[in-house]
DRENPA-3360 file (N, C-alpha, C; in nm, 2 decimals, always signed):
BEGIN
1 = DYYIAAGF = +4.02/+8.83/-4.79/+4.15/+8.82/-4.73/+4.25/+8.83/-4.85 ~ +4.37/+8.88/-4.81/+4.48/+8.90/-4.90/+4.60/+8.83/-4.84 ~ +4.68/+8.76/-4.92/+4.80/+8.70/-4.88/+4.91/+8.75/-4.97 ~ +5.02/+8.80/-4.92/+5.13/+8.84/-5.00/+5.26/+8.77/-4.96 ~ +5.33/+8.72/-5.06/+5.46/+8.66/-5.04/+5.56/+8.74/-5.12 ~ +5.64/+8.83/-5.06/+5.72/+8.92/-5.14/+5.85/+8.94/-5.06 ~ +5.94/+9.01/-5.13/+6.07/+9.05/-5.07/+6.18/+8.95/-5.09 ~ +6.18/+8.88/-5.21/+6.28/+8.78/-5.23/+6.40/+8.82/-5.31;
9 = SGHGFMMA = +6.41/+8.95/-5.34/+6.52/+9.01/-5.42/+6.53/+8.93/-5.55 ~ +6.64/+8.89/-5.59/+6.66/+8.82/-5.72/+6.63/+8.67/-5.71 ~ +6.60/+8.62/-5.59/+6.59/+8.47/-5.57/+6.44/+8.43/-5.58 ~ +6.35/+8.51/-5.61/+6.21/+8.48/-5.61/+6.18/+8.36/-5.70 ~ +6.24/+8.36/-5.82/+6.21/+8.25/-5.92/+6.25/+8.11/-5.86 ~ +6.37/+8.11/-5.79/+6.42/+7.99/-5.73/+6.33/+7.94/-5.61 ~ +6.28/+8.04/-5.53/+6.21/+8.01/-5.41/+6.06/+7.99/-5.43 ~ +6.01/+8.04/-5.55/+5.86/+8.04/-5.57/+5.79/+7.91/-5.55;
17 = PAVAEMVA = +5.84/+7.79/-5.59/+5.77/+7.67/-5.57/+5.75/+7.64/-5.42 ~ +5.85/+7.65/-5.34/+5.85/+7.62/-5.19/+5.76/+7.73/-5.12 ~ +5.77/+7.85/-5.16/+5.69/+7.96/-5.10/+5.54/+7.94/-5.13 ~ +5.51/+7.90/-5.26/+5.37/+7.87/-5.30/+5.31/+7.76/-5.22 ~ +5.39/+7.65/-5.20/+5.34/+7.54/-5.12/+5.32/+7.58/-4.97 ~ +5.41/+7.66/-4.92/+5.40/+7.71/-4.78/+5.28/+7.79/-4.76 ~ +5.26/+7.89/-4.85/+5.14/+7.98/-4.84/+5.01/+7.91/-4.86 ~ +5.01/+7.82/-4.96/+4.89/+7.74/-4.98/+4.85/+7.65/-4.86;
25 = DLVTKGRT = +4.95/+7.59/-4.79/+4.92/+7.52/-4.67/+4.87/+7.61/-4.56 ~ +4.93/+7.72/-4.54/+4.89/+7.81/-4.43/+4.75/+7.86/-4.46 ~ +4.72/+7.89/-4.58/+4.58/+7.95/-4.61/+4.48/+7.84/-4.60 ~ +4.50/+7.72/-4.65/+4.40/+7.62/-4.66/+4.39/+7.53/-4.53 ~ +4.51/+7.51/-4.46/+4.51/+7.42/-4.35/+4.54/+7.50/-4.22 ~ +4.59/+7.62/-4.23/+4.63/+7.69/-4.11/+4.76/+7.65/-4.05 ~ +4.83/+7.56/-4.12/+4.96/+7.51/-4.07/+5.04/+7.46/-4.20 ~ +5.17/+7.44/-4.18/+5.25/+7.38/-4.28/+5.36/+7.29/-4.22;
33 = DLPVDWYD = +5.40/+7.19/-4.29/+5.51/+7.11/-4.24/+5.65/+7.17/-4.27 ~ +5.65/+7.27/-4.36/+5.77/+7.34/-4.40/+5.82/+7.43/-4.28 ~ +5.96/+7.45/-4.27/+6.01/+7.53/-4.17/+5.99/+7.68/-4.20 ~ +5.89/+7.74/-4.12/+5.86/+7.88/-4.15/+5.90/+7.98/-4.05 ~ +5.97/+7.93/-3.94/+6.01/+8.02/-3.84/+6.10/+8.13/-3.88 ~ +6.18/+8.11/-3.99/+6.27/+8.22/-4.04/+6.19/+8.33/-4.10 ~ +6.07/+8.31/-4.14/+5.98/+8.41/-4.20/+5.89/+8.48/-4.11 ~ +5.89/+8.45/-3.98/+5.81/+8.51/-3.88/+5.85/+8.66/-3.87;
41 = PYRFERGE = +5.76/+8.76/-3.90/+5.80/+8.90/-3.89/+5.83/+8.94/-3.74 ~ +5.78/+8.87/-3.65/+5.80/+8.90/-3.51/+5.93/+8.85/-3.45 ~ +6.01/+8.78/-3.53/+6.14/+8.73/-3.49/+6.24/+8.85/-3.45 ~ +6.22/+8.97/-3.51/+6.30/+9.08/-3.48/+6.27/+9.13/-3.34 ~ +6.14/+9.14/-3.31/+6.10/+9.19/-3.17/+6.16/+9.09/-3.07 ~ +6.17/+8.96/-3.10/+6.22/+8.87/-3.00/+6.37/+8.86/-3.00 ~ +6.43/+8.94/-3.09/+6.58/+8.94/-3.10/+6.64/+8.82/-3.16 ~ +6.56/+8.75/-3.24/+6.61/+8.63/-3.31/+6.66/+8.66/-3.45;
49 = LRGQALQM = +6.78/+8.73/-3.44/+6.84/+8.77/-3.57/+6.93/+8.65/-3.61 ~ +6.93/+8.62/-3.74/+7.00/+8.51/-3.80/+7.09/+8.56/-3.91 ~ +7.20/+8.49/-3.92/+7.30/+8.52/-4.03/+7.25/+8.46/-4.16 ~ +7.33/+8.48/-4.26/+7.30/+8.42/-4.39/+7.33/+8.27/-4.39 ~ +7.23/+8.19/-4.43/+7.25/+8.05/-4.42/+7.31/+7.99/-4.55 ~ +7.28/+8.06/-4.66/+7.33/+8.01/-4.79/+7.36/+8.13/-4.88 ~ +7.47/+8.12/-4.95/+7.51/+8.23/-5.05/+7.51/+8.17/-5.19 ~ +7.44/+8.23/-5.28/+7.44/+8.19/-5.42/+7.53/+8.28/-5.50;
57 = G = +7.61/+8.22/-5.59/+7.69/+8.30/-5.68/+7.82/+8.35/-5.64;
% end
């Protein structure tokens, strides 16, 4: 199996610790306590488009 966490633009360094914890939880336990609904690729099909929650810089 392969797991890819990508597409963070220039914010990958800042987000890497949380994403690593989230992916490790999902791979080892099949679930995570972190809020992952924003990363669900099927949110677009459901029409769950969201605006920008945080702006850096």
